[in-house]
Each structure stands twice: as C-alpha cells, then as structure tokens.
C-alpha positions in Angstrom: -11.2 -11.0 7.8 -12.8 -14.3 6.7 -11.0 -17.6 6.5 -12.9 -20.3 4.6 -12.2 -23.9 5.5 -14.5 -26.2 3.6 -18.0 -25.6 5.0 -16.6 -23.5 7.9 -16.2 -19.7 7.6 -14.3 -17.9 10.4 -14.5 -14.2 11.1 -10.9 -13.6 12.2 -11.5 -10.0 13.4 -12.1 -11.9 16.6 -9.2 -14.4 16.9 -10.0 -18.0 16.1 -8.3 -20.6 18.4 -6.8 -23.7 17.0 -6.2 -26.3 19.7 -3.1 -28.6 19.2 -3.7 -32.4 19.4 -0.4 -34.3 18.9 -0.8 -38.0 18.5 2.9 -38.6 18.5 5.3 -40.3 20.9 8.0 -37.7 20.5 6.5 -34.1 20.2 8.6 -31.7 22.3 6.0 -30.9 25.1 3.2 -33.5 24.9 4.6 -36.5 23.1 2.9 -39.7 24.1 0.2 -37.9 26.1 -2.6 -39.3 24.0 -1.5 -42.8 23.1 -5.0 -44.3 22.2 -7.6 -43.0 19.8 -10.1 -42.7 22.6 -7.7 -40.5 24.7 -6.9 -38.3 21.7 -10.5 -37.8 20.7 -11.5 -37.0 24.3 -8.7 -34.4 24.5 -9.8 -32.9 21.1 -13.4 -32.6 22.4 -12.1 -31.0 25.6 -10.1 -28.4 23.6 -13.4 -27.4 21.9 -15.2 -27.2 25.2 -12.5 -24.8 26.4 -13.0 -22.5 23.4 -11.1 -24.0 20.4 -12.9 -23.7 17.1 -10.4 -25.8 15.2 -8.6 -29.0 16.3 -5.2 -29.5 14.7 -4.2 -33.2 14.6 -0.5 -34.0 14.0 1.1 -37.4 13.7 4.7 -36.5 13.0 6.9 -34.4 15.3 8.5 -31.4 13.7 10.6 -30.4 16.7 14.3 -29.7 15.8 16.1 -32.9 15.0 13.0 -35.0 14.9 13.2 -38.2 12.8 10.8 -38.5 9.8 7.8 -40.8 10.0 6.6 -42.7 6.9 3.1 -42.0 5.5 1.7 -45.3 6.6 2.7 -44.8 10.3 1.5 -41.2 10.2 -1.9 -42.2 8.8 -2.3 -44.9 11.4 -1.9 -42.3 14.1 -4.0 -39.5 12.7 -6.7 -41.0 10.5 -9.0 -42.5 13.1 -8.8 -39.4 15.3 -9.6 -37.1 12.3 -12.6 -39.3 11.4 -13.9 -39.3 14.9 -13.6 -35.6 15.5 -15.0 -34.7 12.1 -18.0 -37.0 12.8 -18.7 -34.7 15.8 -19.1 -31.8 13.4 -15.8 -30.2 14.3 -13.5 -28.2 12.0 -10.4 -30.5 12.0 -7.0 -29.6 10.7 -4.3 -32.1 9.8 -0.7 -31.0 10.5 1.2 -32.8 7.8 3.8 -32.4 5.1 2.7 -35.5 3.1 0.2 -35.2 0.3 -1.1 -38.8 0.8 -1.8 -38.1 4.4 -3.5 -34.8 3.6 -5.7 -36.4 0.9 -6.8 -39.3 3.2 -7.6 -36.9 6.0 -9.6 -34.6 3.8 -11.6 -37.5 2.5 -12.2 -38.5 6.1 -13.7 -35.1 6.9 -10.8 -32.8 7.7 -11.2 -29.1 6.6 -7.7 -27.7 6.9 -4.2 -28.7 5.7 -1.5 -27.2 8.0 1.8 -27.7 6.1 4.9 -26.7 7.9 6.9 -27.1 4.7 4.8 -24.3 3.1 3.4 -26.4 0.2 6.8 -26.8 -1.4 5.7 -30.3 -2.7 3.7 -29.8 -6.0 1.6 -32.8 -5.0 0.5 -31.1 -1.8 -0.6 -28.1 -3.9 -2.5 -30.5 -6.1 -4.3 -32.0 -3.1 -5.3 -28.5 -1.9 -6.8 -27.6 -5.4 -8.9 -30.8 -5.4 -10.7 -29.9 -2.2 -12.1 -26.6 -0.8 -10.2 -26.9 2.5 -8.4 -24.1 4.3 -4.6 -24.1 3.9 -1.9 -23.0 6.3 1.3 -22.0 4.6 4.2 -21.9 7.0 7.8 -20.6 6.6 10.6 -23.0 7.5 14.2 -22.6 6.6 15.4 -26.2 5.8 13.9 -29.3 7.2 12.9 -30.3 10.8 16.0 -32.5 11.2 18.4 -29.7 10.2 16.6 -26.4 10.5 18.3 -25.3 13.7 21.8 -26.2 12.6 22.8 -22.7 11.5 19.8 -20.5 10.4 20.9 -17.3 8.8 19.1 -14.2 7.4 20.1 -10.7 6.3 16.6 -9.5 7.4 14.5 -12.2 8.9 11.2 -10.2 8.8 11.5 -9.1 5.2 12.7 -12.5 4.0 10.0 -14.5 5.7 7.3 -11.9 4.6 8.5 -12.1 1.0 8.6 -15.9 1.1 5.0 -16.1 2.4 3.8 -13.6 -0.1 5.3 -15.6 -3.0 4.0 -18.9 -1.8 0.5 -17.6 -1.2 0.5 -16.0 -4.6 1.6 -19.3 -6.2 -1.3 -21.1 -4.5 -3.7 -18.5 -5.8 -2.3 -19.0 -9.3 -2.9 -22.7 -8.8 -6.6 -22.0 -8.2 -6.8 -21.8 -4.4 -9.0 -18.8 -3.4 -7.4 -16.1 -1.3 -9.9 -16.5 1.5 -8.8 -20.1 2.0 -5.2 -19.1 2.6 -3.6 -18.6 6.1 0.0 -17.7 6.5 2.3 -18.7 9.4 5.7 -17.0 9.8 6.9 -20.2 11.5 8.4 -19.0 14.9 11.2 -21.3 15.9 11.3 -23.2 12.6 14.7 -22.5 11.1 15.2 -19.5 13.3 17.3 -18.7 16.3 15.6 -17.4 19.5 16.6 -13.8 18.7 15.5 -14.1 15.1 12.1 -15.5 16.3 11.7 -12.7 18.8 12.3 -10.2 16.0 9.7 -12.0 13.9 7.0 -12.0 16.5 7.5 -8.4 17.4 6.8 -7.4 13.8 3.7 -9.4 13.1 2.1 -6.2 11.6 4.4 -6.7 8.6 2.7 -10.1 7.8 -0.8 -8.6 8.4 0.0 -6.2 5.5 0.0 -9.2 3.1 -3.8 -9.4 3.3 -4.1 -13.0 4.1 -5.4 -14.6 7.3 -2.4 -14.6 9.7 -1.6 -17.3 12.3 0.4 -17.0 15.4 1.9 -20.3 16.5 4.2 -19.6 19.4 2.8 -22.1 22.0 5.5 -23.5 24.3 8.3 -22.7 21.7 11.9 -22.8 22.8 12.4 -19.0 22.1 10.0 -18.4 25.1 12.4 -20.3 27.3 15.2 -18.0 26.1 13.2 -14.8 26.5 11.5 -15.6 29.8 14.0 -18.1 31.4 11.4 -20.9 31.5 13.0 -24.2 30.7 10.1 -26.6 31.0 7.9 -26.3 27.9 4.7 -27.0 29.8 5.5 -24.1 32.1 5.3 -21.7 29.2 1.6 -21.6 28.7 1.0 -18.2 30.3 3.7 -16.5 28.4 2.6 -18.3 25.3 -0.9 -16.8 25.7 0.6 -13.4 26.4 2.7 -13.5 23.2 -0.4 -14.7 21.3 -2.3 -11.7 22.6 0.5 -9.3 21.4 0.5 -11.0 18.0 -3.3 -10.6 17.7 -3.1 -6.9 18.5 -0.6 -6.7 15.6 -2.9 -8.5 13.2 -2.9 -12.2 13.8 -6.4 -13.8 13.4 -5.7 -17.5 14.2 -4.0 -18.7 17.4 -2.5 -22.2 17.4 -2.1 -23.3 21.1 -1.7 -26.2 23.5 -3.5 -24.5 26.4 -6.8 -23.3 25.1 -8.1 -22.1 28.4 -5.1 -19.9 29.1 -5.3 -18.4 25.6 -9.0 -17.6 25.9 -8.3 -15.9 29.2 -5.5 -13.8 27.6 -7.5 -12.8 24.6 -10.2 -11.3 26.8 -7.8 -8.3 27.0 -7.7 -7.8 23.2 -8.3 -4.1 22.6 -10.4 -2.8 19.6 -8.5 -1.9 16.4 -8.9 1.8 15.4 -8.0 3.5 12.2 -7.0 7.2 12.4 -6.5 9.4 9.3 -4.0 12.3 9.6 -3.7 15.3 7.3 -1.8 18.5 7.2 -1.4 21.3 4.6 -0.2 24.2 6.8 3.2 23.4 8.4 3.9 25.7 11.3 7.6 26.1 10.3 9.0 25.4 6.9 11.7 27.0 4.8 10.8 28.1 1.3 10.7 25.0 -0.9 10.5 22.6 2.0 6.8 22.8 2.6 6.3 19.1 2.1 9.0 18.3 4.7 7.3 20.7 7.1 3.9 18.9 6.7 5.6 15.5 7.2 7.1 16.9 10.4 3.7 18.0 11.6 2.4 14.4 11.1 5.4 13.0 12.9 4.7 15.3 15.9 1.1 14.1 16.0 2.1 10.5 15.8 4.6 11.0 18.6 1.8 12.5 20.8 -0.5 9.5 19.9 2.2 7.3 21.4 1.5 8.8 24.8 -2.3 8.1 24.9 -3.3 6.0 27.8 -4.1 2.3 27.3 -3.2 2.7 23.6 -0.5 1.3 21.3 0.3 2.2 17.8 0.1 -1.0 15.7 1.2 0.3 12.2 1.7 3.5 10.3 1.2 3.9 6.6 3.5 5.6 4.2 3.0 9.3 3.7 0.8 10.4 0.8 0.5 13.7 -0.9 -3.1 14.5 -1.9 -5.0 17.2 -3.8 -7.5 19.2 -1.7 -10.9 17.7 -1.3 -14.2 19.6 -1.2 -12.5 23.0 -0.8 -10.2 23.3 -3.7 -8.6 26.8 -3.1 -5.8 25.6 -0.8 -2.4 23.9 -0.8 -1.9 20.2 -1.3 -2.0 17.9 1.8 0.3 15.3 3.2 -1.7 12.4 4.7 -1.2 9.1 6.5 -3.3 6.4 8.4 -2.3 5.0 11.8 -3.7 1.8 13.2 -4.1 1.7 17.0 -5.2 -0.7 19.6 -6.9 1.2 22.4 -8.9 0.7 25.5 -10.2 4.3 25.3 -13.9 4.5 24.4 -14.6 6.2 21.0 -15.7 9.6 22.4 -12.9 9.7 24.9 -10.4 8.9 22.2 -11.8 11.7 20.1 -11.2 14.2 22.9 -7.6 13.1 23.1 -7.1 13.5 19.3 -8.7 16.9 19.3 -6.3 17.9 22.1 -3.4 16.9 19.9 -4.9 18.9 17.0 -5.2 22.0 19.3 -1.7 21.6 20.5 -0.5 21.7 16.9 -2.3 24.9 16.1 -5.5 23.6 14.6 -7.9 26.4 13.5 -11.5 25.5 12.5 -12.7 28.4 10.5 -13.3 27.1 7.0 -15.1 23.7 6.6 -12.6 21.3 4.9 -10.2 24.2 4.7 -6.5 24.6 5.5 -5.3 23.0 8.8 -2.1 22.3 10.6 -3.4 19.0 11.7 -6.5 16.9 11.2 -7.1 13.6 13.1 -10.2 11.7 12.0 -11.3 8.4 13.5 -12.0 6.5 10.4 -13.0 3.3 12.1 -13.3 1.8 15.5 -13.8 -2.0 15.4 -16.8 -3.5 17.2 -18.3 0.0 17.8 -20.3 1.3 14.9 -21.9 4.5 16.1 -23.9 7.4 14.9 -24.3 10.6 17.0 -23.9 14.3 16.4 -20.4 14.1 17.8 -19.1 11.0 16.1 -20.1 8.7 13.3 -18.2 5.3 13.0 -17.2 4.3 10.4 -16.5 7.8 9.1 -19.3 8.5 6.6 -16.9 9.8 3.9 -14.0 7.4 4.4 -14.6 5.3 1.3 -14.9 8.3 -1.0 -11.5 9.7 0.0 -8.5 8.5 -1.9 -6.1 9.7 0.8 -7.9 7.4 3.3 -8.5 4.4 1.2 -5.0 4.0 -0.3 -3.1 4.2 3.0 -5.6 1.9 4.7 -5.3 -0.7 2.0 -1.5 -0.5 2.3 -1.8 -1.5 5.9 -4.6 -4.0 5.6 -5.6 -5.1 2.1 -8.5 -7.0 3.7 -9.6 -4.3 6.1 -13.3 -4.6 7.1 -15.0 -1.6 8.7 -17.1 -1.8 11.9 -20.3 -1.9 9.8 -19.1 -5.0 8.0 -18.1 -3.3 4.7 -14.6 -4.2 3.4 -12.6 -1.2 2.2 -11.5 -2.9 -1.0 -15.1 -3.7 -2.1 -16.9 -0.7 -0.6 -14.7 2.1 -1.7 -15.6 4.2 -4.7 -13.7 3.5 -7.9 -10.5 5.4 -7.7 -11.3 7.7 -10.5 -14.4 8.8 -8.6 -12.7 9.5 -5.2 -11.9 12.9 -3.9 -8.4 13.9 -2.7 -6.5 11.8 -5.1 -3.2 10.9 -3.6 0.3 9.6 -4.5 2.6 7.7 -2.1 5.7 9.7 -1.2 
C-alpha cells in the first residue's frame, strides 16, 4: 500500500498519478511538443496542477521501431528539466534504460528510476542500490526497435507475472527494499494488441505479487485496436477508463499523458471490500463427497455475489479447509475470501450478503456453530465503522487463520481500513484459530 521514492511516500490505496513529460522529438503521441526546457518545465508544473503527484521525464522514445539515443544526447534533453522540476519540490521520475542517465538524474534530484528494460543491466541495479529512489520494473519482450516484430507467449499473463516476480525478487536480493519497488506489466511492449488486452483484463494477477503495481496504458496502440481510435491523442478518455478498470483490479500508480481526464475517471473508483466465505454443512453431498459439497455451496454464493448491483468481483482466493473455530464439536469447514469493488454502502451490502446466506439455508441457532453459508465483511476500504450491526474491519479477522491466509494469497500487502496491514497485524500462525490448509 506504500511506495517509497526517496523522501516521498505514497499511499497507493488511493491511486497515485504519474504525469508523462516526453522531451523527445519522436515519441509516438507528443514528440516535439516541448522543445525547450522552459516549455517542458511549464508542462510538468501544469501536470502537477491537474493532479499528478509524480512527473515522469523521458528523453528517448521507446515506441516500436524507435532508434536508440546515446547517453549524452539523452542527458542533454532530460537533465535540465529534472533539475528544474526537482528544485520545485516535486517527485520526479526519469524514464531511462541507461545507468549513466539514471545516476546523473538522481544526483540532480530525481526520486524514481522508470526502466522499461526491467533493470536487466547490472549497472542499473547498482545505481538503484546506491540511492533510496523508487524503481519501476517493466516487462518488455525484446528491445524497442524489434519488440513488435513477432511477440509470442504460451500464456502472456503467467509469463509476464513470473518475470516481474523474479526481477523484483532479484532487486530485493540486491538490497532494494520491497516498498521501493513498483512493477509494470508493460502493455504494448513486445505484445500484440490481443495479448495486451488479455494482460490488462487480468491485472489482479499482478496485484497478487504484493508490490506496488503500475498501469501504463495511456494512448497505447492496443486502444486503437480495441476501440477503433486511430489518432493517439484521441484516446485519452478510453485511456482513463482503462486505467480505472486496472485500479479496480489492484493498480496503485497510473502513468498518463492526460492527467485531468484520469483524475476525472478515478473519481468513480469504488471501495475495495474483502468478504470471507465459509461452509461446513453442504445441502447435498454423497457420502465421501462432503468437501465437494461444501465447495459447491461456496461456488453458489460466489455466483450470487456476481449479481449484486454496482458490484464487481475482483479476485477469488483458493479454497481452504479449516478446523472449527470457537465451537469445536462440528465438522471441518471449507473457506475462501473474495475481493469486491462495490458502490453499495456497508450496511446495504451486509443485507445483500445475508439474503444470499438465507437463500442457501443459513440457520443461526448456535453461535459459531454449523452453517450452510457464512458471509462476513472482513474489511471495507475507506469505511472503518463500529456499530451494533457491523464492525469494520472485522474484530476477529486477524486471529482467524482461514481469513488471514486466503487474504494474504490475494494481496500480500493488504492494509485494513483502520491502517493495520494483515501481514504485520495478524497473530502468529500458531496462535490463530481455525487453522487451514489450501486445497
């Protein structure tokens, strides 16, 4: 939930906007727009006025087929702009693949290295270890000049996810703290339009890695393919809409050309809600198939949750089998956690969830006793609450193994609405009730 970039600390539970400032003659949508240092600095300041909290300065185009620029030329373009913006007290990012450019910009006051090559160069890793800057690790198949020649994947989501996990882990091993690392799946970089669409529709898979997650889809060519908009500068609204979808799936940083349109779109971001499900009384199960019957009950409940108004399921954990908690004389449970984005207020959501419980035969006779379905609101972001009807976060969430483990599977960095992270606030596993195993 926190991305640390030098002296800047960003709470990414509310998306952080990174405004794009290209000081290049050949970028795909705004090349040559800011030819002088004064024009570039003025535009950077205007991005901040519109709502950007980071300005990303780039001096080398990485559009498909772009020619490489030597370090001296790139530094001549970016260094005076970085110096001027940093002198204004801004968080400045430098978009570069060259360690010498990164080092010079960090010395000039930059706080982030945004490396489209994913820190493949050991010298770039060395630079990042010398400073306390934030780092953006992007996935790109090949190099900008050739990346779109024939990109191939067996499973683009899994391969990109695993690559980012490995690169981020290597950076941690090199001494770069986890809270400094942001991962970017690289939409459009060594990926066809259809591969990119598959990638952005599955951003929750990258949120599961537990690092700050960036969405960088602004004006990309796949949007032209998906929406039939050929002029890149006409793609700002759909860029903002796609960014909103990615943020609902877990992205915490949005890199964009049009900050104002993005700010407007993100006003529709719905709160994130964690719901815990449990069953130990299947309605129908053949002898020896009780577990399958319990899983079927959870599946029924999840399917009904899909029909809730103004609500979207973001991610679903694995199923876990757990020992009974509090009331021991009953059968084992099957549990899961579902993440939602919803516009329903907490108490209204609770009524809908109780209606689902009732439809599946819920009987409330023994406290913590057997039940066909239990749906608990574990957390509702931005709305800590305490009343007779509902307490958010759930007061027993962090002592329950069958809640903690599925939630950490979905979001290793999950922070509850009261500001407590699950990983740090949960009881030691040997002290939790309802110990569970993943099925």
